[in-house]
N, C-alpha and C positions, 0 to 999 in steps of 0.2 A: 226390475228390471234386469235384467241380462247383459250382461256387459260383452260387448265384442272383445275380439283378439286384441292384443295391445299390437298399436304398428310402433318400430323402433325407428322407424323414419321420422330424424326431429321437423318439424317444418317451423315456421314464424319466431322468429330468433328477435332478441330485441338490444338494440345498440344505441351509440349516443347519435343523433342526427342534429338540429344545431339550438344553441342556449338560447333557452327565452330569456329569464333573467336569473341574474345570479343569487338563489335564493339558499343556495350550499355557502358554507365557506369552507375554504380547504388549500392547508397549508403541504410545501410539497417539501420532499426529502428526506421526511422522516418519519417516526410514530405519528408526527402531527397532522400525515395526511389525512386521515380520518374524516369523511365529512358530518357535520352535524348543520342543526338547520342554523340559520342566519340568527335569530334571535339570539343564540347560546353564546358569549364569549368565549372566544377561542382560547385564551389564556386561561381561562378556570375551565376549560374541556379540555385540551390537548395534554394531560397532564397521565398518558400511556405508559412514557417509558417510568415516569416516577412509579405508577402501577405493575412493573413488571410486566406489561404485553409484549406477547412474542408473535410475529407477523406468521402467518401462515398460509402459505400457496395450496390452494386445491386444483386439480387436472379436473375438466369435463367429464360426471359420473363418478366422480369422488365423494366417501361418503365424510361429512363435517364430526357428524357423530352418530351414533346409533339408540332407537328407541332401549331404554333398562339398563343404559351404561350409567356409570355413578358421574356424579357431577361438582365441578369443582371450576369452571370456566364458564367468563357469559362470553360471547362472541359479535364482535360489530365489524360489521361488512365493511371492508375497505372500497370492493368493488366486485362487479361480476354480479353473478346472479344462483339463488340456489331455491330448491323447494323441500316444504318440509310433507312427513307421512307418516301418518298412523296406522297402524290396524282396525276396520270397519267391523260389526259384528258379525264376518264373515272370515274374519281373520286375512284378511286381501286388502294392502294398502290402499289408503285412500288419501288423496294430496289432499293438504290443508290449507298451506298457502306457498304463495311466490315471493321469496325473498330479492332485495335489492340492496344498492350499497344506501350504510346508513342505518341499514336494520340492525338490531339488537337480537342475536340469538341463544337458546339453553335458558329463555326465563321462566317456559313450563317445568324447569326441574330444581326451583328453586326450595318449593314445599318439598319436597318427597325426598331432593339431592339425587332423584336417577332420572335422566330425561325420558319424554315421555314419547316423543317421538325421533324420528331419524329425520335427519338433514344432508342433504345430494346436492351437489353440484348439480348447474344446467352448463355452466361455461368453466373458463379458467378462471377462478377469481379468486381473492386472499379478501382474508380476516385479520381481526386481529384478537387474539384470546387472551383476558384479561383476566388474571386469577382471580374468581369472587369473594373470596378473603380479603384482599385487600383494596377491591373495588367499596366494598364494604366501611374501611376504614376511610374512605376518600369521600364518600357518601355524606359521613358527617361532619366533614368541614364544608363541602363546598356545597350550597343551596342551589347552585344552577345548573350543577351534575344532577343533582336530586328533583331536581326536577323536570331534569331529560329523562332519570330514569323510571319515572313515574309516568313520562308520559308515553315512555316505549312497555310497561306494563298496561298502559290504557288501549293501546294499541292492538295487542294482544287480547282484550277482550272484545274493544269492538271486531276484530278479525272473527273471532270465534262465535258471534252474535250475525255478523253475515251470511256465514256458512247457515245459521238457522236459517237465515231469511228466505235462503234460494228454494228452500222444502216450497214454499207459496207458489213462488215463480214458474213461468211460464218457461220452456227452454229458450225461448229467442230473448226474451227478459232478464234470465242467466248469462248467455253471452255478451250481451252489451251491458250490463252490469260492471261484467270482468273488465272489458274494454274500457268502461268509463272509468274504472276503479287505478287500471294501470297508466292512463292517459291525467290522471290526478298525482298521480304517485311520478311519473317522470318531469311535470312540470316542476312537482316542489322542489325537483333536484337537478332544475335548471337544465331540463333537455325538453325538446319539444314535446306537447302533451297532444299530439296530432298525426304525428307522424313517428313512428318509432316502429323497433323490431321485435319479435317476440321471444322469448328465449326455452320455449314451455310447446313440449309435440302437442299434438292433436292428440294425442293418448291420454295425456296430463289436463289439457283440457278439459277433454269430455270426464275425468276422473272427477276435477275438482268440482264441476260441474253439475256432477251425478247423470249426466247424458253418453251416450254411444259415440263412437267415434264420425257412425255414421251421420248423425245429426247434427255435430260439430260442423260437418261438410255442408252439409245442406242447409245449413244457418251462415255458414261462410256465404255460401250460392245466393242464399235470399239478401243477404246484407247487401252481398255487391247490386242484385239487381235494383233494388229499391235505392240504391244512389246514396246508401248509409257510406259507407267504407269504399276503398281503394283498393286490394290486395295484390301484390305484385311478389312471386318466390313467399321469401321469410318479411318482407315489407306490409307494413300495413297503414294506413292513411284514415284518417277519421274526417271523411269528404263533408256529412251534416253531423256535428255533433248533438245540437238542437234532439234533430233527429232520433237519437240515439236514446235525449233525454225524456222525450216525450212519449217513446214505447215504455216505460216505465211510469210512466205518471197517467199510462190508461187505463180505467177503472177495467179493476175484473168484470167475468160476465157474473158471477154472483155478487157484484157491488150493482151492478146494474138491475140485477132482478130485485134486491132487494130495494131498489131507488123505485122501480116500477111500482112495487106492491103498495108502500108507501104513496 
């Protein structure tokens, strides 16, 4: 599928609307401000000072790390949004993930010692740079921290598998899946899962889903006309969450054909 020219105009940005429930535990005023799931004991996790974690601010479009850069730090997002990308088979950048607060970045470099992806800030954000050597030492002493780390590794695997599933989805199903995924992730962080703003551009959305910018625009128009979403400039509201879920559960034409043959 031929790619359309990338638009520089950012659309649909993501921000905090109204907290739904306090899923995350956050402390204020120091390195303990990093948010972690409430199931993890803050006294156990908030040892970032002892780990020698460095707080780093990033402006929009600033690079956190680049592909093939040597690995020494695991990066934990305190606030803001970033995107991960790597070259496709043509050597062109392909967006592989949209990252937000609480996510750990750089885990793909643990095996080879070099980053596989390039990570870029989608807005002003802040991360904690945690020396990996110190983190390894801490993991031996903290079962709960080890659990959180393994969870992050598992999420990386799930994210990679999700990209493979997009290949078998229709365009509308891909966009619905992305919106539902963002909804779930915002809700887990204590934000509204039905009304939020996105930080990625139409070009980024299309690149991530393997669709053209024009296709993304047509899909948003269709979703509005179906009454599934409301879209006002950068703000999106999921008006019919169940409708989006049902869209993903509809049997494909191949499945229907097979059922009819049986």
